[in-house]
C-alpha positions in Angstrom: 73.4 256.2 -67.5 71.1 259.1 -66.4 71.3 261.0 -63.3 68.4 259.9 -60.7 66.7 263.1 -60.9 66.6 263.3 -64.6 63.1 263.3 -66.0 61.9 260.0 -67.8 59.6 259.0 -70.4 58.5 256.0 -72.1 57.8 256.2 -76.3 55.3 253.6 -76.8 53.6 252.3 -79.7 50.8 249.6 -80.3 49.0 249.4 -83.1 49.6 249.8 -87.1 52.6 249.4 -89.7 54.5 251.8 -91.4 57.0 254.4 -90.6 54.7 257.3 -89.7 54.5 256.0 -86.1 58.3 256.0 -85.6 58.5 259.1 -87.2 56.3 261.2 -84.5 57.8 259.6 -81.5 61.4 260.4 -83.3 60.0 264.1 -83.1 58.7 264.2 -79.6 61.4 262.5 -78.3 64.0 264.7 -79.8 62.3 267.9 -78.6 62.2 266.3 -74.8 65.5 265.2 -74.9 66.3 268.6 -75.5 64.8 269.6 -72.7 66.8 267.3 -70.7 64.2 264.2 -70.6 65.6 261.1 -70.9 63.2 258.7 -73.3 63.2 254.7 -73.5 60.9 253.2 -76.1 58.5 250.2 -76.3 57.5 249.1 -79.8 55.7 246.6 -81.6 58.1 246.4 -84.8 61.5 247.2 -84.6 62.1 247.4 -88.6 62.3 251.7 -88.0 63.8 251.3 -84.6 67.4 252.9 -85.6 65.4 256.0 -86.2 64.7 256.6 -82.0 68.0 255.2 -81.4 69.7 258.8 -81.0 66.8 259.8 -78.8 66.1 256.8 -76.4 68.3 255.1 -73.7 66.7 251.8 -74.5 64.2 250.1 -76.9 62.4 247.1 -76.4 60.1 245.1 -78.4 56.3 244.4 -77.2 54.1 241.8 -78.6 51.6 243.2 -81.5 47.8 242.5 -80.5 46.3 239.6 -82.3 44.4 240.5 -85.8 41.6 238.7 -86.5 40.4 240.1 -89.7 40.7 236.8 -92.1 38.3 235.3 -89.4 35.6 238.5 -90.4 35.9 237.2 -93.7 35.7 233.8 -93.2 32.4 234.5 -91.3 31.3 236.7 -94.4 31.1 239.8 -92.8 32.8 242.6 -95.1 35.9 244.7 -93.7 35.9 246.7 -91.0 33.0 249.4 -90.9 34.5 251.7 -88.3 37.5 252.5 -86.0 36.0 250.5 -83.3 35.4 247.4 -85.9 39.0 247.5 -86.3 39.5 247.2 -82.3 37.2 244.6 -82.3 39.5 242.7 -84.8 42.8 243.7 -82.7 41.2 241.8 -79.6 39.5 244.6 -77.9 36.3 242.3 -77.7 37.9 239.9 -75.0 39.2 240.8 -72.1 41.2 237.5 -71.6 43.5 239.4 -74.6 43.3 243.1 -73.1 44.6 241.5 -69.9 47.5 239.5 -71.4 48.5 242.4 -73.4 47.9 244.8 -70.2 50.3 242.9 -68.1 53.0 243.3 -71.0 53.0 247.0 -70.8 53.0 247.1 -66.8 56.0 244.9 -66.9 57.7 247.4 -69.3 57.0 250.3 -67.3 57.4 248.9 -64.0 60.9 248.0 -65.5 61.9 251.2 -66.6 59.9 253.3 -64.4 58.8 256.3 -66.5 57.4 259.1 -65.2 55.2 260.2 -68.2 54.1 257.6 -71.1 53.8 258.8 -74.6 51.4 256.3 -75.9 51.4 256.5 -79.9 48.1 254.2 -80.9 48.7 252.3 -78.1 45.8 252.5 -76.0 46.5 249.1 -73.5 49.9 251.2 -72.6 47.6 254.1 -71.8 45.7 251.5 -69.6 48.8 250.3 -68.1 50.0 253.5 -67.2 46.6 254.7 -65.6 46.7 251.2 -63.7 50.2 252.8 -62.3 49.4 256.2 -61.6 51.7 257.5 -64.2 50.6 260.2 -66.4 49.7 259.5 -70.0 50.1 261.1 -73.4 47.5 260.0 -76.1 49.2 260.5 -79.3 48.3 259.7 -83.1 46.4 261.6 -86.0 43.6 262.8 -86.2 42.0 259.2 -87.6 43.8 257.2 -85.0 43.3 259.0 -81.8 39.4 259.7 -81.2 38.3 262.3 -78.9 36.9 260.4 -75.5 33.6 262.2 -75.7 32.4 260.2 -79.3 30.1 258.1 -78.4 29.8 255.7 -81.1 32.4 255.6 -83.6 31.1 256.6 -87.3 30.3 254.6 -90.3 33.1 256.1 -92.6 32.9 254.0 -95.7 29.4 253.5 -97.5 30.2 250.0 -98.7 31.2 249.0 -95.4 28.3 249.5 -93.0 27.8 245.9 -91.4 29.3 245.8 -88.3 30.7 242.4 -86.0 31.0 244.2 -82.9 29.1 245.5 -80.7 30.6 248.7 -78.5 28.8 248.1 -75.6 30.0 244.2 -75.2 33.5 245.7 -75.9 33.3 248.1 -73.3 32.0 245.7 -71.0 35.1 243.2 -71.9 37.6 245.9 -71.6 36.2 247.2 -68.3 36.7 243.4 -66.8 40.1 243.6 -67.5 41.0 246.9 -66.2 38.4 246.4 -62.9 41.3 244.4 -61.0 43.6 247.5 -61.3 40.7 250.1 -59.9 40.4 251.6 -63.1 36.7 253.0 -64.0 34.6 251.2 -66.4 34.1 252.2 -70.2 31.1 254.0 -70.7 31.5 253.9 -74.5 34.5 252.8 -76.7 35.9 255.8 -76.9 37.3 256.2 -73.2 39.7 253.6 -74.0 41.9 256.5 -75.2 41.5 258.4 -72.0 44.6 260.1 -71.1 46.0 262.8 -69.2 46.6 264.9 -72.9 45.7 264.2 -75.9 47.9 265.3 -79.0 45.9 264.5 -82.2 48.1 265.3 -84.9 46.5 266.1 -88.4 44.4 268.5 -90.5 40.5 269.0 -90.6 39.8 267.7 -94.0 41.7 263.9 -92.3 39.9 264.4 -89.5 36.6 262.1 -89.3 35.8 263.3 -85.9 35.9 267.1 -86.0 32.2 267.5 -85.5 33.1 266.6 -82.0 37.0 267.1 -80.9 37.6 269.4 -77.8 41.0 269.5 -78.3 43.0 271.4 -80.7 45.0 269.5 -83.4 48.4 269.8 -83.6 50.8 270.3 -87.0 51.7 267.6 -89.2 55.8 267.5 -89.2 56.2 269.1 -92.7 60.2 270.6 -92.7 59.3 273.3 -95.4 59.5 276.7 -94.5 56.6 278.5 -93.3 56.1 280.9 -96.1 57.8 278.7 -99.1 55.6 278.2 -102.2 57.2 275.3 -103.7 54.9 275.1 -106.8 56.0 278.3 -108.1 59.2 276.3 -108.9 59.6 274.0 -111.9 58.6 270.4 -111.1 59.4 267.5 -112.9 59.9 264.2 -111.0 57.6 261.7 -109.9 58.3 260.8 -106.2 57.1 256.9 -105.0 57.2 256.4 -101.6 56.3 252.5 -100.5 55.8 251.9 -97.1 54.5 248.8 -96.3 52.9 245.8 -98.5 52.9 248.0 -101.5 56.8 247.4 -101.3 56.6 243.7 -102.8 54.0 244.8 -105.0 54.8 243.4 -108.7 52.4 245.4 -110.3 53.9 248.9 -108.9 57.1 247.9 -109.9 56.2 247.3 -113.7 53.9 250.1 -113.8 57.0 252.3 -112.6 59.5 250.5 -115.2 57.0 251.8 -117.8 57.2 255.6 -116.8 59.4 257.8 -119.2 59.8 261.0 -117.0 62.1 261.6 -113.9 61.6 259.6 -111.3 62.5 259.1 -107.5 61.4 256.1 -105.2 61.8 255.6 -101.4 61.4 251.9 -100.0 61.3 252.5 -96.4 62.7 249.9 -94.0 65.9 247.5 -94.7 64.7 244.3 -96.9 67.3 244.1 -99.7 65.0 242.1 -101.8 62.6 244.8 -101.9 64.9 247.4 -103.2 66.7 244.6 -105.4 63.2 244.4 -107.6 62.9 248.1 -108.5 66.7 248.4 -109.2 66.6 245.1 -111.2 63.4 247.0 -113.5 65.9 250.3 -113.9 63.9 252.2 -111.1 65.9 254.7 -109.3 65.5 253.7 -105.8 66.7 256.1 -102.3 68.9 254.4 -100.0 67.6 257.1 -97.1 64.4 259.5 -96.4 64.2 261.9 -99.0 64.0 265.0 -97.5 60.6 267.1 -97.4 62.4 269.7 -98.7 64.0 268.0 -101.9 60.3 266.2 -102.3 58.5 269.1 -102.6 60.8 271.3 -104.8 61.3 268.9 -107.3 58.0 266.8 -107.4 55.3 267.1 -109.9 53.3 263.8 -108.8 53.2 262.0 -105.8 52.4 258.0 -105.6 52.3 256.3 -102.3 49.4 254.1 -100.5 47.5 257.2 -98.6 49.5 257.4 -95.3 48.6 260.2 -93.5 52.0 261.6 -92.9 53.0 261.7 -96.9 49.4 262.9 -97.6 50.3 265.7 -95.3 53.4 266.3 -97.1 51.6 266.5 -100.9 49.0 269.0 -99.4 51.4 271.3 -98.2 53.5 271.2 -101.0 50.5 271.6 -103.5 51.3 268.2 -105.5 48.6 266.3 -106.9 49.0 262.5 -105.7 48.2 259.4 -106.9 46.9 256.8 -103.6 47.0 253.0 -104.0 45.2 252.1 -100.7 46.5 249.0 -98.8 43.9 249.1 -96.1 40.7 250.7 -95.2 42.1 254.2 -93.4 43.8 255.1 -96.3 41.3 254.3 -98.4 39.3 257.1 -96.3 42.1 259.5 -96.6 42.4 258.8 -100.3 39.1 259.6 -101.0 39.1 262.3 -98.8 42.0 263.8 -100.9 40.3 263.0 -104.1 36.9 265.0 -103.1 38.9 268.3 -102.5 40.6 268.1 -105.3 44.2 267.1 -104.2 44.4 264.1 -106.5 43.1 260.8 -107.5 42.4 257.6 -105.2 42.8 254.4 -107.0 39.6 252.0 -106.0 39.6 248.9 -104.9 37.8 247.5 -108.1 40.0 250.0 -110.5 42.7 247.3 -111.0 46.4 247.9 -111.6 46.0 251.2 -113.0 48.9 252.7 -111.4 50.4 254.0 -114.8 47.7 255.4 -116.1 46.2 257.4 -113.2 50.6 258.9 -112.6 50.2 259.9 -116.1 46.9 261.6 -116.3 47.9 263.7 -113.1 51.7 264.0 -114.3 50.1 265.9 -117.6 46.8 267.1 -115.8 47.2 271.4 -115.5 43.6 270.9 -114.1 45.1 268.7 -111.3 48.2 271.2 -110.9 45.8 274.2 -110.3 43.7 272.3 -107.7 46.6 270.9 -105.9 47.9 274.3 -105.6 44.5 275.8 -104.3 44.1 272.7 -101.8 47.7 274.2 -100.6 46.6 277.7 -100.1 43.7 277.0 -98.2 45.1 274.2 -95.8 48.5 276.4 -95.1 47.5 278.0 -91.7 47.0 274.2 -90.5 50.2 273.6 -90.9 51.6 276.6 -89.1 54.0 275.8 -86.0 56.4 273.0 -85.1 54.8 269.8 -83.9 57.8 268.9 -81.9 57.9 272.2 -79.7 54.3 272.1 -79.2 54.1 268.9 -78.2 56.7 269.0 -75.8 55.9 272.4 -74.3 52.5 270.5 -73.6 54.5 267.4 -72.1 56.4 269.2 -70.0 53.9 270.4 -67.9 53.5 266.9 -66.3 57.1 266.4 -65.5 
C-alpha cells in the first residue's frame, strides 16, 4: 500500500503491438519510482506486462480499439496512407466507439485515482484524463506521437495515396464524443494528442513530422556507453529479433536454418510454440531479452521487422540491418533506414528473400562502412538518459 501523500501515476497503453510500448513505460516507470512515485498500469495487452511488475502496484487490462483494416481492403481501398487513416481504421471516425472507450479509460482513472497519466500511444486515455482534470503526458515514438500543430497527416508512402477517412469528419465525431465532458472541439486531428507534456522519443531521420515539430525529441533508450564505438570490435554474429507476426513466419525460420554463420535469435513473448519451431530447426534462441551491450558488441548484422526501438539500437551500434516490415510504420522506417545507408528493406513484392539479403549484408564491406558512417552522424541524438530526462519533466506536474 502506498502512503496517502505519495504521488501516483498511471502508465497507459492503447494502440499497437510489440514489446516496445512496454519498454518505454518501464524506463519511465523505473525513473519515477526511484523518485518516490507510485505507478499503476492499464494496458491493452498483458503479454509483456511482467516487465512492469517491479515498477507498478497494479496492472489492469483495458479493451483494445477495434481494427477495421479488413473492411478497408474489402471496399477496394489500399492500406492506410497516413497515420490519420490508421486512426480512422481504429474507430476514431465513430463518436460511438470513441465514447465507449472513453468510458473504459475514465473508469480506470476513477478507480486508480492517478495524479498524472502517462499515455504511450493512448489518445483516448489522454481524452479521459483531460475530462477528469488530471495532468497528462503524451509518450510515443516520433512516428506515433504527432505534434498537435500538425494541420493534416502527410502521405508517407508513395504507393498508398488514396484516403478513406475525412480528417474533418473524424474531428467532428471525436468532438461529439468529448463534448459532454466539457472538452473543446478538435480543429484538426492531431489535437487528439493534446497533453500537458509531450515526450516524442526518437531521432530526426525517423521523424515524419520533423518539419513542424516544436517540442524537442528525447533520446531512445540505448544501454551503451556514450563514447563506446562497438564497430571497432570484431563482430561475427547475426542478431535476429522477432516480436509480432514474424514469430510464426515459417519462411523466416527456414531462412535462418540455412545460415552457416554465428546466429543469435530472440523471440519476444512467452509462447513456447514459437521457440519450439525455431529450435526444431537447430536455431539457437535466447530465453530472455539480449542486452544492448551484447548485441552491439557481437552483431555484424541485425534482422528484424523494422520496429522503432530495435532500429535505433542498430543505428547507434553501427550495425547493418535487414528489415522485413510487417506493417506500414515498419515499412516507412525500413525505407528511411535504407535511404540513409543503414541497411536493406525487404519490400512487400520482394518475396521471401530473407536468407539472400542477410548474407549480402553479412559479406558487404560497403554496408558495414555505411552503417558506421550513419552511427557517427546520428550519435549526438542518442546522448542522455530517457528515463531521467522524462522523469524530471514529469515531476514538475506532481
